[in-house]
C-alpha positions as CSV (number, residue, x, y, z in Angstrom):
1,M,40.4,-7.2,-14.8
2,K,36.9,-8.0,-13.5
3,T,35.1,-5.1,-12.0
4,A,33.1,-5.7,-8.8
5,T,29.3,-5.3,-9.2
6,P,28.1,-2.3,-7.2
7,K,26.2,-3.2,-4.1
8,Y,23.2,-1.2,-5.1
9,L,22.6,-3.5,-8.0
10,H,21.9,-6.4,-5.6
11,T,19.7,-4.3,-3.4
12,P,15.9,-4.9,-3.9
13,R,13.9,-1.8,-4.6
14,T,11.1,-1.4,-2.1
15,R,8.4,0.8,-3.6
16,I,6.6,3.1,-1.2
17,K,2.9,4.1,-1.1
18,I,1.7,6.8,1.2
19,C,-2.1,6.5,1.6
20,G,-5.0,8.5,2.8
21,L,-3.9,12.0,1.6
22,T,-6.5,14.8,1.5
23,R,-4.5,18.0,1.2
24,E,-2.4,19.5,-1.6
25,H,0.7,20.3,0.4
26,D,0.7,16.7,1.9
27,V,0.7,15.3,-1.6
28,D,3.6,17.6,-2.5
29,A,5.5,16.6,0.7
30,A,5.0,12.9,0.0
31,V,6.3,13.3,-3.5
32,A,9.3,15.3,-2.2
33,A,10.0,12.6,0.4
34,G,10.3,10.0,-2.3
35,A,7.0,8.2,-2.4
36,D,6.4,6.0,-5.5
37,A,2.6,6.0,-5.2
38,I,-0.1,8.2,-3.5
39,G,-3.3,6.7,-2.2
40,F,-6.7,8.3,-2.3
41,V,-9.5,6.7,-0.3
42,L,-12.8,6.6,-2.2
43,Y,-14.7,4.7,0.6
44,P,-17.2,7.3,2.0
45,K,-17.2,5.7,5.5
46,S,-13.5,6.2,6.0
47,P,-12.3,9.2,8.0
48,R,-9.7,9.7,5.3
49,A,-12.2,9.6,2.4
50,V,-12.2,12.1,-0.4
51,S,-14.7,12.6,-3.2
52,L,-13.8,11.5,-6.7
53,Q,-13.6,15.1,-7.8
54,R,-11.1,15.9,-4.9
55,A,-9.0,12.8,-5.7
56,A,-8.8,13.9,-9.3
57,E,-7.7,17.4,-8.3
58,L,-5.0,16.0,-6.0
59,A,-3.8,13.4,-8.6
60,R,-3.2,16.2,-11.1
61,R,-0.4,17.4,-8.8
62,L,1.6,14.2,-9.2
63,P,4.7,14.3,-11.4
64,P,5.5,11.6,-14.0
65,F,6.2,8.1,-12.6
66,V,4.4,8.7,-9.3
67,T,1.3,6.6,-9.4
68,P,-2.1,7.5,-8.0
69,V,-3.9,4.7,-6.3
70,L,-7.7,4.7,-5.8
71,L,-8.9,2.6,-2.8
72,F,-12.4,1.1,-3.0
73,V,-14.5,-1.0,-0.6
74,N,-17.3,-3.0,-2.3
75,A,-17.9,-0.3,-4.9
76,S,-19.9,-1.0,-8.0
77,T,-18.2,-1.6,-11.3
78,S,-19.8,1.5,-12.7
79,D,-18.4,3.7,-9.9
80,I,-15.0,2.1,-10.4
81,A,-15.1,2.7,-14.2
82,S,-16.1,6.4,-13.6
83,A,-13.2,6.9,-11.2
84,Y,-10.7,5.3,-13.6
85,A,-12.0,7.5,-16.4
86,Q,-11.3,10.6,-14.4
87,I,-7.9,9.5,-13.1
88,A,-6.3,7.7,-16.0
89,G,-3.4,5.5,-15.2
90,A,-4.4,5.0,-11.6
91,T,-3.8,1.7,-9.9
92,L,-7.0,0.4,-8.3
93,Q,-7.0,-1.1,-4.8
94,F,-9.8,-3.4,-3.6
95,H,-10.1,-3.5,0.2
96,G,-13.5,-5.0,0.8
97,D,-15.1,-8.3,0.0
98,E,-14.6,-8.2,-3.8
99,T,-14.5,-11.5,-5.5
100,P,-11.9,-12.3,-8.3
101,Q,-14.8,-12.0,-10.8
102,H,-15.7,-8.6,-9.5
103,C,-12.1,-7.4,-9.6
104,D,-11.7,-8.6,-13.2
105,Q,-15.0,-7.1,-14.4
106,A,-14.1,-3.7,-12.7
107,T,-10.7,-3.7,-14.3
108,A,-11.7,-4.8,-17.8
109,H,-10.4,-8.4,-17.1
110,G,-7.0,-7.4,-15.9
111,N,-6.2,-4.7,-18.5
112,R,-6.1,-2.1,-15.6
113,A,-3.6,-2.6,-12.8
114,Y,-5.1,-3.5,-9.4
115,V,-4.0,-4.5,-6.0
116,R,-6.1,-6.9,-3.8
117,A,-6.0,-6.5,0.0
118,A,-5.8,-9.6,2.2
119,R,-7.0,-9.2,5.7
120,I,-4.5,-11.0,7.9
121,P,-5.8,-12.0,11.4
122,L,-4.1,-10.4,14.4
123,G,-2.2,-12.6,16.9
124,P,-1.4,-16.3,16.4
125,D,-4.4,-16.8,14.1
126,A,-2.3,-15.2,11.3
127,V,-0.8,-18.6,10.6
128,Q,-4.3,-19.9,9.6
129,F,-4.6,-17.4,6.7
130,E,-3.9,-19.3,3.5
131,L,-2.0,-16.5,1.7
132,V,-0.6,-18.8,-1.1
133,K,-4.1,-19.9,-2.0
134,Y,-5.5,-16.3,-1.7
135,A,-2.9,-15.0,-4.1
136,Q,-3.8,-17.8,-6.6
137,L,-7.4,-16.7,-6.5
138,F,-6.4,-13.3,-7.9
139,P,-4.1,-14.1,-10.8
140,N,-4.7,-10.8,-12.5
141,A,-3.8,-8.8,-9.4
142,Q,-0.6,-6.8,-9.7
143,A,0.1,-7.5,-6.1
144,I,-1.5,-8.7,-2.8
145,L,-1.6,-6.1,-0.1
146,L,-1.3,-7.5,3.5
147,D,-3.2,-5.6,6.1
148,A,-4.4,-6.5,9.6
149,H,-8.0,-7.8,10.0
150,V,-9.9,-5.6,12.4
151,D,-13.6,-4.6,12.7
152,G,-14.8,-2.8,9.7
153,Y,-12.4,-2.3,6.7
154,G,-8.8,-1.2,6.9
155,G,-6.1,-2.1,9.3
156,G,-6.8,0.5,11.9
157,G,-3.1,1.1,12.4
158,K,-2.5,-2.4,13.6
159,A,0.4,-4.7,12.7
160,F,-0.1,-8.4,12.4
161,N,2.6,-11.0,13.1
162,W,4.8,-10.9,10.0
163,S,6.8,-14.0,11.1
164,L,3.7,-16.2,10.7
165,L,3.3,-15.6,6.9
166,P,4.1,-18.5,4.6
167,P,7.8,-18.8,3.7
168,N,7.3,-18.7,0.0
169,V,4.5,-16.8,-1.8
170,D,4.7,-16.7,-5.6
171,A,3.3,-13.1,-5.8
172,H,4.3,-9.5,-5.4
173,L,3.3,-8.3,-1.9
174,V,2.6,-5.0,-0.4
175,L,3.1,-4.8,3.4
176,S,0.7,-2.6,5.3
177,G,-0.9,-2.2,8.7
178,G,0.7,-0.3,11.6
179,L,3.9,0.6,9.8
180,T,6.1,3.4,11.1
181,S,9.7,4.5,10.5
182,A,10.5,2.5,13.7
183,N,9.3,-0.9,12.5
184,V,9.2,-0.8,8.7
185,G,12.8,-2.1,8.5
186,D,11.9,-5.1,10.6
187,G,8.8,-5.7,8.3
188,I,10.9,-5.6,5.2
189,T,13.5,-7.9,6.7
190,A,10.8,-10.4,7.7
191,V,8.6,-10.4,4.5
192,R,10.9,-9.5,1.6
193,P,12.5,-13.0,1.4
194,R,9.1,-14.7,1.2
195,C,7.8,-13.1,-2.1
196,K,8.6,-12.0,-5.6
197,S,9.0,-8.4,-4.6
198,L,7.9,-6.2,-1.7
199,S,6.4,-2.8,-1.5
200,V,5.2,-1.0,1.7
201,D,2.1,1.1,2.3
202,V,1.8,3.6,5.2
203,S,-1.0,5.8,6.4
204,S,-1.5,6.4,10.1
205,G,2.3,6.0,10.7
206,V,3.0,9.3,9.0
207,E,0.1,11.3,10.3
208,A,0.3,14.4,12.4
209,L,-0.7,14.1,16.0
210,D,-3.3,16.1,17.9
211,A,-2.9,17.5,21.4
212,N,-3.5,14.1,22.9
213,G,-0.9,12.4,20.8
214,Q,-3.4,10.7,18.5
215,P,-3.1,10.6,14.7
216,V,-5.1,13.2,12.9
217,K,-6.6,11.0,10.2
218,G,-5.9,12.3,6.7
219,I,-3.4,14.9,7.8
220,K,0.2,14.0,7.1
221,D,3.4,15.0,8.8
222,P,6.2,15.9,6.3
223,E,9.0,15.0,8.7
224,K,7.4,11.6,9.4
225,M,7.2,10.9,5.7
226,L,10.9,11.7,5.2
227,Q,11.8,9.5,8.2
228,F,9.7,6.6,6.8
229,V,11.3,6.7,3.4
230,A,14.7,6.9,4.9
231,A,14.0,3.9,7.1
232,V,12.9,1.9,4.0
233,R,16.0,2.8,2.1
234,A,18.2,1.9,5.1
235,A,16.5,-1.5,5.3
236,E,17.2,-2.2,1.7
237,Q,20.9,-1.8,2.2
238,Q,20.8,-4.7,4.7
239,L,19.3,-7.2,2.2
240,Q,21.1,-9.2,-0.5
241,F,19.4,-11.4,-3.1
């Protein structure tokens, strides 16, 4: 008698990165919530930036199989090499104007895992971004991270129009930009069928709020992280491939 294949074997695994952490107990709470990767911002102009020494301290708290991710913006290859030497096994994330050549040089020609951010225009102009071509320009990238294009670097907590992405991208994608527990399910539903695999990356959407209801950059809310992970897992159950 043939046994039915359990539903979970058909459910795509959406890996979760929580980015912009600056405190020990936030790192611990993110891991406890079920994050697969923890992001540390090494861009000094970011309000969520930490020093390399601080990132190394926080990364040492991570248990096996939870990956530290180091975010750079137009950093020199020597600075990147120094960071990787101190946080071995980290994934590197390039979020500035880095060329394919710069990424390859900084990662020893693809021997170190890296993610390249793509800055997707807000509004109807998103359809003009040539994502397929962009992914082809970075063949050694482990994934292409999709973030909203705003002034400066980073998405600024903004979400672009996911429905305007190409229908078929031969790459692993990471969806970012304005994600929260309320909308991440819609993002997964919209983007997952368009790519090899999909991960999600959240920062402002899981941050604590100040007295005016604004996110406190770099300070995470444990309950929001739990809710975000739960929303991702719920969305997975609705997909069949």
